[in-house]
C-alpha positions in Angstrom: -19.3 26.4 -30.0 -16.4 28.4 -28.4 -13.0 28.3 -29.9 -9.8 28.4 -27.8 -6.1 28.4 -28.5 -3.8 25.8 -27.0 -1.3 27.1 -24.5 2.1 27.4 -26.2 3.7 24.4 -24.5 0.6 22.3 -25.1 0.8 23.2 -28.8 4.5 22.2 -28.9 3.6 18.9 -27.4 0.9 18.4 -30.0 3.2 19.1 -32.9 5.7 16.7 -31.4 3.1 14.0 -31.3 1.8 14.6 -34.8 5.1 15.1 -36.6 8.0 13.5 -34.6 7.2 10.6 -32.4 6.5 7.4 -34.4 8.6 4.8 -32.7 6.1 3.5 -30.2 2.6 4.7 -31.2 0.8 2.0 -29.2 1.5 3.8 -25.9 -1.4 6.2 -26.7 -3.8 3.5 -25.5 -1.8 2.9 -22.4 -2.0 6.6 -21.5 -5.7 7.0 -22.2 -6.5 3.9 -20.1 -4.3 5.1 -17.4 -6.1 8.5 -17.4 -9.4 6.6 -17.2 -8.2 4.6 -14.3 -7.1 7.8 -12.5 -10.6 9.2 -13.0 -12.2 6.1 -11.5 -9.7 6.3 -8.6 -10.6 9.9 -7.8 -14.4 9.2 -7.9 -14.0 6.1 -5.7 -12.2 8.2 -3.0 -14.8 11.0 -3.2 -17.8 8.7 -2.9 -16.3 7.2 0.2 -15.0 10.4 1.9 -16.9 13.5 0.6 -20.5 14.1 1.6 -21.1 15.9 -1.7 -20.6 12.7 -3.6 -22.4 10.3 -1.2 -25.3 9.9 -3.6 -23.2 9.3 -6.7 -23.3 5.7 -8.0 -19.8 4.2 -8.4 -19.9 1.5 -11.0 -16.3 1.3 -12.2 -15.5 0.2 -15.7 -13.6 1.2 -18.8 -14.9 0.4 -22.2 -13.1 0.2 -25.5 -15.4 0.5 -28.6 -14.5 0.1 -32.2 -16.1 1.2 -35.4 -14.1 -0.1 -38.3 -16.2 1.4 -41.0 -16.0 4.9 -39.6 -12.4 4.3 -38.3 -13.4 5.4 -34.8 -11.8 4.1 -31.5 -13.5 5.2 -28.3 -12.2 4.8 -24.7 -14.9 5.5 -22.1 -14.9 5.4 -18.3 -17.5 5.9 -15.5 -15.1 8.0 -13.5 -15.2 11.6 -12.0 -15.7 13.3 -15.4 -14.9 16.9 -16.2 -16.8 20.2 -16.4 -15.9 23.1 -18.7 -13.2 24.5 -16.3 -11.6 21.0 -16.0 -11.5 20.7 -19.8 -9.8 24.1 -20.1 -7.2 23.2 -17.5 -6.6 19.6 -18.4 -6.9 19.5 -22.2 -5.9 23.0 -23.2 -3.0 23.8 -21.0 -0.2 22.0 -19.3 0.1 23.1 -15.7 3.1 20.9 -14.9 6.1 23.2 -15.3 8.4 20.1 -15.7 6.9 19.8 -19.2 9.1 22.8 -20.2 12.1 20.8 -19.1 10.9 17.9 -21.2 10.6 20.0 -24.3 14.1 21.6 -23.7 15.7 18.2 -23.2 14.4 16.3 -26.2 17.2 14.3 -27.6 16.0 13.7 -31.2 15.9 10.0 -30.4 12.2 9.1 -31.0 12.4 6.0 -28.9 13.9 7.7 -25.9 11.6 10.8 -26.2 8.4 8.7 -26.5 9.3 7.0 -23.2 9.0 10.4 -21.5 5.5 11.3 -22.6 3.6 9.9 -19.6 6.1 11.1 -17.1 5.2 14.7 -17.8 1.4 14.4 -17.6 0.9 14.9 -21.3 -0.3 11.4 -22.1 -3.7 12.6 -23.5 -1.9 14.4 -26.3 -0.4 11.1 -27.5 -3.8 10.3 -29.1 -2.7 12.7 -31.9 0.0 10.2 -32.9 -2.7 8.0 -34.4 -5.7 10.4 -34.8 -6.3 13.4 -37.0 -9.2 14.5 -34.8 -10.1 13.8 -31.2 -13.5 14.3 -29.5 -14.1 14.2 -25.8 -17.6 14.0 -24.3 -17.7 14.3 -20.5 -19.9 14.9 -17.6 -18.7 15.6 -14.0 -20.2 13.4 -11.3 -22.8 15.3 -9.3 -23.3 18.0 -12.0 -26.0 18.4 -14.7 -24.2 19.7 -17.7 -22.1 17.7 -20.1 -19.5 19.1 -22.5 -17.9 18.2 -25.8 -14.3 19.1 -26.5 -13.0 18.8 -30.1 -9.6 19.4 -31.8 -7.7 18.3 -34.9 -4.4 19.2 -33.2 -3.8 22.3 -35.4 -3.5 24.7 -32.5 -7.2 25.2 -31.6 -9.9 23.4 -29.7 -13.6 23.9 -29.3 -15.9 23.4 -26.3 -19.7 23.2 -26.4 -22.5 21.9 -24.2 -23.9 18.5 -25.1 -25.8 15.7 -23.5 -24.5 12.6 -21.9 -26.2 9.8 -19.9 -24.3 9.3 -16.7 -21.0 10.8 -15.4 -17.6 9.9 -16.8 -15.6 10.6 -20.0 -15.7 9.2 -23.6 -12.7 9.9 -25.8 -13.2 9.2 -29.5 -10.3 9.1 -31.9 -10.8 9.6 -35.6 -7.9 7.4 -36.7 -5.6 8.3 -39.5 -5.9 6.2 -42.7 -2.8 4.2 -42.0 -3.6 3.5 -38.3 -6.4 0.9 -38.8 -4.3 -1.7 -37.0 -5.6 -0.1 -33.7 -9.1 -1.2 -34.6 -8.2 -4.9 -34.7 -9.4 -6.9 -31.8 -6.1 -8.9 -31.4 -4.0 -5.7 -31.5 -6.0 -3.9 -28.8 -6.1 -6.9 -26.5 -2.4 -7.4 -26.9 -1.7 -3.8 -25.9 -4.0 -4.0 -22.9 -2.4 -7.2 -21.7 1.0 -5.7 -22.1 0.5 -2.3 -20.4 -2.9 -2.3 -18.5 -3.5 -5.8 -17.3 -3.3 -4.8 -13.7 -5.3 -1.6 -13.9 -7.5 -2.2 -10.8 -10.7 -1.7 -12.8 -12.2 -3.9 -15.5 -11.7 -3.1 -19.1 -14.4 -4.3 -21.5 -14.5 -4.7 -25.3 -16.8 -6.3 -27.8 -15.3 -9.5 -29.2 -16.4 -11.8 -31.9 -17.3 -15.3 -30.5 -17.5 -18.2 -33.0 -20.3 -20.7 -32.3 -19.9 -24.0 -34.1 -22.7 -25.6 -36.1 -25.1 -27.8 -34.3 -25.6 -31.4 -35.6 -27.9 -34.2 -34.9 -26.9 -37.7 -33.8 -26.2 -38.6 -37.4 -23.9 -35.7 -38.0 -26.4 -33.8 -40.1 -26.3 -30.0 -39.6 -29.4 -28.7 -37.9 -28.1 -25.1 -37.2 -25.2 -23.5 -39.1 -22.2 -22.0 -37.4 -22.3 -18.3 -36.6 -20.4 -15.4 -35.1 -21.8 -13.5 -32.1 -20.6 -10.3 -30.5 -19.9 -10.6 -26.8 -18.9 -7.8 -24.5 -16.0 -9.3 -22.4 -13.4 -8.2 -19.9 -9.9 -8.2 -21.4 -7.8 -7.4 -18.3 -7.3 -9.2 -15.0 -8.3 -6.0 -13.1 -6.5 -7.1 -9.9 -4.3 -4.8 -7.8 -1.0 -6.5 -8.4 0.5 -5.5 -5.1 -2.2 -7.4 -3.2 -1.3 -10.7 -4.8 1.1 -13.1 -3.1 4.6 -12.9 -4.5 4.5 -16.6 -5.2 1.8 -16.1 -7.8 3.6 -13.3 -9.7 6.2 -13.6 -12.4 8.8 -11.1 -13.5 6.7 -10.2 -16.5 3.8 -9.3 -14.2 5.9 -6.9 -12.2 7.4 -5.4 -15.4 4.0 -5.0 -17.0 2.6 -3.2 -13.9 5.7 -0.9 -13.8 5.2 0.2 -17.4 1.7 1.4 -16.6 2.7 2.9 -13.2 5.7 4.8 -14.4 4.6 5.5 -17.9 7.7 3.9 -19.2 8.7 1.2 -21.7 12.0 0.5 -20.0 12.3 -2.3 -17.6 12.9 -1.3 -13.9 16.3 -1.9 -12.4 14.8 -3.6 -9.4 11.6 -4.0 -7.5 10.8 -4.6 -3.8 7.4 -6.2 -2.8 6.8 -6.4 0.9 3.8 -7.2 3.0 3.9 -6.3 6.8 1.5 -8.1 9.2 1.1 -7.5 12.9 0.3 -4.3 14.8 0.2 -2.4 11.5 -0.8 -4.1 8.3 0.4 -2.6 5.0 1.8 -3.6 1.6 4.5 -1.8 -0.4 5.7 -2.3 -3.9 8.6 -0.1 -4.9 10.5 0.1 -8.2 13.9 1.6 -9.0 13.8 2.9 -12.5 16.8 2.2 -14.8 16.9 5.9 -15.9 16.4 9.0 -13.8 13.2 11.0 -14.5 13.9 14.3 -16.2 12.4 16.3 -13.4 14.4 14.7 -10.6 16.4 17.8 -9.8 13.4 20.2 -10.0 11.7 21.6 -7.0 8.3 20.7 -8.5 9.2 17.1 -9.3 6.3 14.7 -9.6 6.4 12.1 -6.7 6.4 8.5 -7.9 4.7 6.8 -5.0 0.9 6.3 -4.8 -1.0 5.9 -1.5 -3.9 3.5 -1.2 -6.0 2.8 1.8 -7.4 -0.7 1.6 -7.0 -0.5 -2.2 -8.8 2.9 -2.4 -6.6 5.4 -4.1 -5.8 8.4 -1.9 -3.0 10.5 -3.4 -0.1 10.4 -5.9 1.0 13.9 -5.2 2.3 13.9 -1.7 6.1 14.4 -1.3 5.9 13.3 2.3 5.1 9.7 1.6 8.8 9.0 1.2 11.9 11.2 1.9 13.0 13.5 -0.9 16.3 11.7 -1.3 14.3 8.6 -2.4 12.2 10.5 -4.9 13.4 8.3 -7.7 11.2 5.4 -6.4 8.0 4.5 -8.2 5.4 2.4 -6.5 2.5 1.9 -4.2 1.9 2.0 -0.4 -1.4 0.4 0.6 -2.5 0.4 4.3 -5.5 -0.9 6.2 -4.8 1.2 9.2 -5.3 4.8 7.9 -8.7 6.6 7.8 -10.1 7.1 4.2 -10.7 10.8 4.8 -7.2 11.5 5.8 -6.0 14.9 4.8 -2.5 15.8 3.7 -1.8 17.6 7.1 -3.1 14.6 9.1 -1.1 12.3 6.9 2.2 14.1 7.7 1.7 13.8 11.4 -0.1 10.4 11.5 1.9 7.9 13.7 0.8 4.9 11.5 2.1 6.7 8.3 5.3 7.6 10.1 5.9 3.9 11.0 5.2 2.8 7.5 7.5 5.4 6.1 10.4 4.7 8.5 10.1 0.9 7.9 9.9 1.4 4.1 13.0 3.6 4.1 15.0 1.0 6.0 13.7 -1.7 3.7 14.8 0.2 0.5 18.2 1.1 2.0 18.7 -2.6 3.0 17.8 -3.8 -0.5 20.2 -1.2 -2.0 22.9 -2.6 0.3 22.2 -6.2 -1.0 22.3 -5.0 -4.6 25.7 -3.3 -3.9 27.1 -6.6 -2.5 25.5 -9.2 -4.8 24.9 -7.3 -8.0 27.7 -4.7 -8.3 27.2 -4.0 -12.0 23.5 -3.3 -11.5 24.4 -1.1 -8.5 26.9 0.8 -10.6 24.0 1.5 -13.0 21.8 2.7 -10.1 24.6 4.8 -8.6 25.3 6.6 -11.9 21.7 7.6 -12.2 20.8 8.3 -8.5 24.0 8.5 -6.5 23.8 12.3 -6.1 20.2 12.2 -5.1 20.9 9.5 -2.5 23.6 11.8 -1.0 20.9 14.3 0.0 19.9 11.8 2.7 23.1 12.6 4.5 21.8 16.1 5.0 18.2 15.4 6.1 18.0 11.8 7.4 20.2 11.7 10.4 18.7 8.4 11.7 19.9 6.6 8.5 23.0 8.6 7.8 25.5 5.8 8.5 23.7 3.4 6.2 23.4 6.0 3.4 27.1 6.8 3.8 27.9 3.0 3.3 25.9 3.1 0.1 28.0 5.8 -1.5 31.0 5.3 -3.8 34.0 7.5 -3.7 37.0 8.4 -5.8 40.2 8.5 -3.7 43.7 10.0 -4.0 45.6 6.7 -4.1 43.3 4.6 -6.3 41.9 4.7 -9.9 38.8 2.7 -8.8 35.9 4.0 -6.8 35.5 2.6 -3.3 33.1 2.5 -0.4 33.5 4.0 3.0 33.7 0.5 4.6 36.6 -0.4 2.3 38.3 3.0 2.7 38.4 2.8 6.5 40.4 -0.5 6.4 43.3 1.6 5.0 42.6 4.4 7.5 43.4 2.0 10.3 46.8 1.5 8.8 47.7 5.1 8.4 50.7 6.4 10.5 48.7 9.5 11.5 45.9 7.4 13.0 48.5 5.2 14.7 49.7 8.3 16.5 46.0 9.1 17.4 45.6 5.7 19.0 48.8 6.1 20.9 47.5 9.4 22.3 44.1 10.1 23.6 42.2 6.8 23.7 38.9 8.7 23.4 39.8 10.5 20.2 38.4 9.4 16.9 40.5 8.2 14.0 40.5 10.6 11.0 39.2 10.4 7.5 40.3 13.3 5.2 38.3 14.5 2.2 38.6 17.1 -0.4 35.2 18.5 -1.7 35.4 20.6 -4.8 33.4 20.7 -8.0 36.2 19.8 -10.5 37.4 16.7 -12.4 38.8 13.9 -10.4 42.1 14.3 -12.2 42.2 18.0 -11.2 41.5 17.1 -7.6 44.3 14.5 -7.6 46.8 17.1 -8.6 45.5 19.7 -6.2 48.3 21.4 -4.3 46.4 21.0 -1.0 46.9 17.2 -1.2 50.7 17.4 -1.5 51.2 17.0 2.3 49.0 13.9 2.2 51.0 12.4 -0.7 54.2 13.0 1.2 52.9 11.1 4.1 51.2 8.3 2.1 47.8 9.2 3.4 44.7 8.4 1.2 42.0 11.1 0.8 38.4 10.9 -0.3 37.8 13.0 -3.5 34.3 14.5 -3.6 33.9 16.2 -7.0 30.2 16.9 -7.3 28.6 20.2 -6.4 26.2 18.5 -4.0 29.3 17.2 -2.1 30.5 20.7 -1.3 27.1 21.5 0.3 26.4 18.2 2.2 29.7 16.9 3.4 30.6 19.8 5.7 27.5 18.6 7.7 28.8 15.0 7.9 31.4 15.1 10.7 31.7 11.4 11.7 31.2 7.8 10.7 31.4 5.2 13.5 34.7 5.7 15.3 36.0 7.9 12.6 36.0 11.7 12.3 35.6 13.2 8.8 37.9 16.2 8.3 38.3 18.5 5.2 41.9 18.5 4.0 42.2 22.2 4.8 41.6 21.5 8.5 44.1 18.6 8.7 46.9 19.3 11.2 50.0 17.1 11.5 52.6 17.1 14.3 55.8 19.0 13.6 59.1 18.3 15.3 61.0 21.2 16.9 63.5 21.1 14.0 60.7 21.4 11.4 59.2 24.3 13.3 62.5 26.1 13.4 63.2 25.5 9.7 59.7 26.8 8.9 60.3 30.0 10.9 63.5 30.7 9.0 61.9 30.2 5.6 59.0 32.5 6.6 61.4 35.2 7.6 63.6 34.7 4.4 60.6 35.0 2.0 58.7 37.6 4.0 59.7 40.3 1.5 58.4 38.4 -1.5 55.1 37.6 0.3 54.6 41.3 1.0 55.3 42.2 -2.7 52.7 39.6 -3.8 50.2 41.0 -1.3 50.8 44.6 -2.6 50.4 43.4 -6.2 47.2 41.4 -5.6 45.7 43.9 -3.2 42.2 43.0 -2.0 42.0 39.9 -4.2 43.7 38.0 -1.4 43.2 38.3 2.3 46.9 37.7 2.9 50.0 35.9 1.4 51.7 33.4 3.6 54.8 31.2 3.4 54.0 27.4 3.8 56.1 24.3 4.1 53.1 22.0 3.4 53.5 22.2 -0.4 56.0 19.9 -2.1 55.5 20.1 -5.9 53.3 23.2 -6.4 54.6 26.8 -6.2 51.3 28.2 -4.7 47.9 27.1 -3.3 44.8 28.7 -1.9 43.2 28.3 1.5 40.3 30.0 3.2 40.1 31.4 6.7 37.3 29.4 8.2 37.1 31.7 11.2 36.3 34.6 9.0 32.6 35.6 9.7 32.1 36.2 6.0 33.2 32.7 5.2 30.8 31.2 7.8 27.9 33.3 6.4 28.7 32.2 2.8 28.7 28.5 3.9 25.4 28.9 5.7 23.8 30.5 2.6 25.2 27.7 0.4 23.6 25.0 2.7 20.3 26.9 2.3 20.6 26.7 -1.5 21.4 30.4 -1.8 25.1 30.2 -2.7 25.0 33.2 -5.0 23.6 35.6 -2.5 26.7 36.1 -0.4 30.3 36.4 -1.6 32.9 34.3 0.1 35.8 36.3 1.5 39.1 36.7 -0.4 41.3 33.6 0.0 44.8 33.3 1.5 47.5 32.7 -1.1 50.2 30.2 0.1 53.6 30.2 -1.5 56.1 27.4 -1.4 59.6 28.6 -0.6 61.2 25.3 -1.7 59.8 25.6 -5.2 62.4 26.8 -7.8 60.0 29.3 -9.3 59.4 31.1 -5.9 63.1 31.0 -5.1 64.0 32.7 -8.4 61.3 35.3 -8.0 62.7 36.1 -4.5 66.1 36.8 -6.1 64.7 38.8 -9.1 64.9 42.5 -9.4 62.5 42.7 -12.3 59.4 44.3 -10.6 57.3 43.9 -13.7 58.1 40.2 -13.8 57.3 39.8 -10.1 53.9 41.5 -10.6 53.0 39.4 -13.6 54.1 36.2 -11.8 52.0 37.1 -8.8 48.8 37.4 -10.9 49.6 34.3 -13.0 50.4 32.2 -10.0 47.2 33.4 -8.2 45.1 32.5 -11.2 46.8 29.1 -11.4 45.9 28.5 -7.8 42.3 29.5 -8.5 42.1 27.0 -11.4 43.3 24.2 -9.2 40.8 25.2 -6.6 38.0 24.9 -9.1 37.3 28.6 -9.4 36.8 30.7 -12.5 39.3 33.4 -13.6 38.1 37.0 -13.4 39.9 38.0 -16.7 41.1 35.2 -18.9 42.5 37.6 -21.6 44.6 39.4 -18.9 45.9 36.0 -17.7 47.0 35.0 -21.2 48.7 38.4 -21.8 50.7 38.1 -18.5 51.6 34.5 -19.2 52.9 35.5 -22.7 55.0 38.3 -21.2 56.6 35.9 -18.8 57.3 33.3 -21.5 58.8 35.9 -23.8 61.3 36.9 -21.0 62.2 33.3 -20.4 63.0 32.5 -24.0 
């Protein structure tokens, strides 16, 4: 018998199961039954599509066996089975890198943590919550050798050759002394009904059947009552998505979701749709109430399974639904795809493309209904998945307008979040857009936005918005990092043009132009002193009349090739690879501080003020300071002179 060490992460999971998670132990049975169902799914597909497995008998069933005296609980299946390599890969290591994120993000809340077990493909290890020893006997379909895997969860496992009749896997749990409840007939049946009723394969268990005494016509007992053992099916074993909606209750959908998503939390919403006509297919999609922990990882686990005429095909294809809907959990079942479809064929298959496009529209439509009719529920959804949904603006041009209408925005003039449809009602009343309508009739009205990763309060007080405040114009405030990448790609919505605040241009009268020229000339000397002091940290220092309350602000030269390259790299997810060019520092000649600095002859004060004001502008722009200590020292020197 060969001994092996568990992979580090697998051992961490084991210790977690054994010592930490006690809040919901019953999920171990859900996970083991789910694994058995997956093994049957895989064999079913191979028998139908792979010549190597054509001669393999497919007789699907899952058996739960109990031995109260020996405190043994066994879950057996007639699925694909495993060979020695499979045992090493599946029961000794954890290939899914998201598991590391799971371990790093444990909250210490046993109830919350236990909900995550199945999501990270570590469900098998949950057996150690109730067992102090686990034995796995397995034989891979089409192969001769069988193997036995044994571990007590202490950090090692052993594998040896054994014998087994027929392919499949038997997992035997040596239950801990205080876990005998999981040998009770009623307890097991209740767990199966709760979590695994709609597993599409039958689950069997021996049950005691009471047979009453037989009596003659006079009531005299001729045969005493007795108890017999009967092997019976304890789940309904129907593919829930194939049943008519009229026959299903909310608890049916919730129960199926718990198994599908490996979660004890109720889904936020589900969408069950059957299409008939040129293409026949059924979809059942769930929106979770909480975001999966790997949702922002490149190697996220897709949540949608593909079946063809109830035969499982794949649960690992990220092309089934667009990435911005990767929070969905559910099933697509089609009658119009070939069983031996490959991933490459699947991606280019016109039937799959139609199913996908129709499904996306259906999901977006249902989200729109939720936003309108169940606003509180939609707020819950948006808090969890709003930033993921935004990604669709970047890569789903066909549905961009609908996605934009599902987003919620902070704005300059409101404390409540709003939608784009509500926002444009106010845009139509803006004086600036009145001027647009009076001008070129073909020109679009304008929506202005500020995209910057900062708090909403910081954005509302940003110097670049002062010219909008002065004109009473509302502005969309986009304060998530994803906004800074995606919204530069979104240039219009219906008859409106989306414009960054830095690109907004307002008409100036001749008097205003002349006054500006005079101020620029008057403060030209101070601007040069600032530029000399700040050197290459700024591209240039310019006098502006667009600021009202702030002494300074930053802006970028969008025609600078370095800026355009940096933006392109940011959109490619490589923001750190290219530095953005130095910004332009704008100074406000009407601000008392700038006016006093112009009159000052204290060169040291002017130099300190130039640095402090530049750092202040960077903070308002959401940038980090290069030297916080130097900033504080300069600020202290200025305050000392002022006292």
